[in-house]
C-alpha positions in Angstrom: 116.3 89.9 109.1 116.4 87.5 112.3 113.2 85.2 112.2 110.2 87.1 113.8 108.1 86.6 116.8 104.3 87.8 116.2 102.4 88.5 119.2 98.6 87.9 118.7 95.9 86.5 116.8 95.2 88.7 114.0 99.1 89.3 113.6 99.3 85.7 113.1 96.1 85.5 110.8 97.6 88.2 108.9 100.6 85.9 108.0 98.9 82.9 107.3 96.7 84.4 105.0 99.4 85.8 103.2 100.9 82.4 103.1 104.3 83.6 104.9 106.0 80.8 106.0 105.4 79.8 109.8 108.1 77.9 111.7 106.1 77.0 114.9 103.2 78.7 117.0 103.1 78.6 120.9 99.1 78.5 122.1 97.9 79.2 125.7 96.5 76.2 127.5 93.2 75.7 128.3 92.3 79.4 127.0 88.9 80.0 126.4 88.9 82.3 123.5 87.0 81.0 120.8 89.5 82.3 118.1 92.1 80.4 119.0 90.1 77.2 118.4 89.4 78.7 114.9 93.5 79.1 114.8 93.8 75.5 115.5 91.9 74.7 113.1 93.6 76.7 110.4 97.3 75.5 111.3 96.4 71.9 111.3 94.7 72.7 107.6 98.2 74.2 106.8 100.5 71.9 108.8 102.0 73.9 111.0 103.5 72.8 113.8 101.9 74.1 117.5 101.9 73.5 121.0 99.8 74.3 123.7 102.0 75.9 127.4 100.6 76.9 130.3 100.5 80.7 131.2 103.7 81.2 133.1 105.8 80.5 129.7 104.1 83.5 128.9 105.2 85.7 131.5 108.4 86.4 129.0 105.9 87.9 126.6 103.6 90.3 129.3 104.6 93.6 127.6 103.5 92.3 124.5 99.4 92.1 123.5 99.7 88.5 122.7 96.4 87.2 123.2 97.5 83.9 124.5 99.1 83.3 121.0 102.6 83.4 119.8 104.3 82.3 116.9 108.0 82.3 115.2 108.0 83.8 111.7 110.8 82.9 108.8 112.2 86.0 107.8 110.5 88.1 105.2 112.1 88.7 102.1 113.3 91.6 100.2 113.8 92.5 96.9 116.4 94.0 94.9 115.6 97.4 93.9 116.1 97.0 90.7 113.9 94.3 90.2 111.2 95.8 92.5 111.2 98.8 90.2 111.3 97.2 87.1 108.2 94.9 88.2 106.0 98.1 89.0 107.4 99.8 85.8 105.5 96.5 84.0 102.1 96.8 85.7 102.0 100.7 85.5 102.9 103.7 83.5 103.2 105.6 86.9 104.0 104.2 90.0 104.7 105.6 93.3 107.6 104.5 95.3 108.7 105.6 99.0 112.7 105.6 99.8 113.2 105.8 103.3 116.3 107.4 104.7 117.0 106.6 108.5 113.6 105.9 110.0 115.1 103.6 112.4 111.6 103.1 114.7 109.9 99.6 114.0 106.4 101.3 114.6 106.9 104.1 112.4 108.2 101.7 110.0 105.1 99.3 110.3 102.7 102.3 110.5 104.7 103.9 107.1 103.9 100.2 105.1 100.4 100.4 106.5 99.9 103.6 104.5 101.8 102.6 101.6 99.7 99.5 101.1 96.5 101.8 101.5 97.8 104.1 99.0 98.9 101.4 96.5 102.5 102.4 96.4 103.9 99.8 94.3 107.2 99.6 97.0 109.2 100.7 99.5 113.2 100.9 99.6 115.1 101.2 102.8 119.4 100.9 103.3 120.5 97.9 104.7 122.0 100.0 107.4 120.5 102.3 109.9 117.0 101.1 109.0 114.1 99.8 111.4 113.9 95.7 111.4 111.3 93.7 109.9 110.3 92.6 113.5 107.3 91.5 115.4 106.3 95.2 116.5 106.8 96.1 112.6 104.3 93.2 111.1 102.1 93.9 113.8 101.7 97.7 113.4 101.6 97.4 109.9 98.6 95.5 110.3 99.6 92.7 107.6 100.8 95.6 104.9 104.5 94.3 105.2 103.2 91.4 103.3 101.6 93.1 100.5 104.2 95.8 99.9 107.0 94.9 98.2 110.5 95.9 100.1 113.7 96.6 98.7 117.3 97.3 100.4 120.2 99.2 99.1 123.7 100.0 100.3 123.1 103.4 100.8 119.8 105.3 99.9 121.6 107.2 97.0 122.0 104.1 95.1 118.3 104.2 94.9 118.1 108.0 93.8 120.5 107.0 90.8 118.3 104.3 90.0 115.1 106.1 89.8 116.9 108.4 87.5 118.4 105.9 85.4 114.5 105.0 85.0 113.0 108.6 84.5 111.3 108.5 87.6 111.1 112.2 89.4 112.2 112.2 93.0 111.1 114.5 95.8 112.4 115.0 99.2 110.2 115.8 102.1 112.2 118.4 104.4 111.0 121.5 106.3 114.4 123.3 104.7 112.8 123.2 101.0 111.0 126.3 100.4 108.1 124.6 98.2 104.8 123.3 99.8 104.2 119.8 98.7 100.8 120.8 97.3 102.6 122.9 94.8 104.4 119.8 93.4 102.8 117.3 90.3 102.8 114.2 91.5 100.9 112.4 88.7 104.0 111.0 86.5 106.4 108.1 88.2 107.4 109.2 91.7 109.8 108.3 94.4 109.1 110.1 97.6 112.2 110.3 100.3 111.7 110.6 103.9 114.1 110.9 106.4 113.9 110.8 110.4 111.7 113.0 112.3 114.9 114.1 114.5 117.4 114.4 111.7 115.2 114.5 108.2 116.7 113.4 105.3 120.5 113.0 105.6 122.5 116.1 103.9 124.1 113.5 101.6 121.0 112.3 100.5 119.6 116.3 100.4 122.4 117.0 98.1 121.3 114.5 95.6 117.8 115.2 95.2 116.6 117.1 92.4 113.3 118.9 94.2 112.2 119.2 97.3 108.9 119.9 99.6 107.8 120.8 103.2 104.5 120.2 104.8 102.8 123.6 106.2 103.4 123.8 110.0 101.8 126.2 112.6 104.2 128.8 114.3 105.9 126.6 117.0 105.6 123.4 115.2 108.9 121.4 113.9 107.9 118.5 112.9 105.4 115.8 112.8 106.2 112.0 113.4 107.5 110.5 110.2 104.4 108.0 109.7 102.0 110.7 110.0 103.9 112.7 107.5 104.4 109.8 104.9 100.4 109.6 105.2 99.6 113.0 104.5 102.4 113.1 101.7 100.7 109.6 100.1 97.1 110.6 100.3 98.6 114.0 98.6 99.9 112.1 95.5 96.6 109.5 96.2 94.3 113.2 95.5 96.1 114.2 92.7 95.9 111.3 91.0 91.9 110.2 91.6 
């Protein structure tokens, strides 16, 4: 990932609280926002370089809700998938994972990470190509969850499926092509939930490699949900079963 630009006070505070490496911060000159004064104190304590710039410099960011704060964040580190799985199994006998196949929208990715953090997901795995970037939009939409949920990358989603199978983790693909509903599937054991994008769904090759599939009930005339919405529904069915 290239260095990400963060926009807004809360996004930067989330990064600082998560001990992420912030390379540089630009603050709006003559701002009367007391939150910026508190932010300056925090930046000084952490010895992070910052500078005050005139509002004209912020014109290039006018399409982002910057609140007078823009920061450059060092690349967020991703893990090796096997390391992620092994670490999760060391901490719990029933980990819950997400495997995303073809989710390319950064805001959808951020929303999925936010739901994953809330549901206690042990890790999210994405392919190295054809996936949403971890950028400022991802970070902001995730509300800081990008710093909480471990993320791993694999060359191809099938690599993750083989890995899950090797560790005895059941995989369940969420697709409208399935015959069974999600609510008929037990999600109490180690589980990896697989989701694709809302336009094409899970790719044919990955579908063929899945050992089980399930769908969400839909009213007549509705084809699909936004992938981040579907993901939240699926995750909380797992949470409900495990309570």
